[in-house]
C-alpha angles and dihedrals in degrees: 000000000000089000089058097061105276124096109190120191122226094272092050091051089055092048093049091047093050092047091052092048091050094047091046090053092049093049091049090055091048090049092051092049098042121111093175109093093206092053090045090055091046092052093045092050090051090049090054090049091050090052089055093047091050091053091050092046092049091051092048092048090050092049096044101040109001083250119161111211114199 
């Protein structure tokens, strides 16, 4: 992430991580409750995107501060 123009500090990494986890949880609930196939696909795509962002964020935190995000 730091190579893409943002340089979060340790606290900001934790805030971003927590926000992603909360949003991921909310989308998962919406996905489980959805009966609309289009919405279900939209939620599932966003969940996949979040998974990729979390991986990138975890790698950046590890590289920048030896920080383990879980």
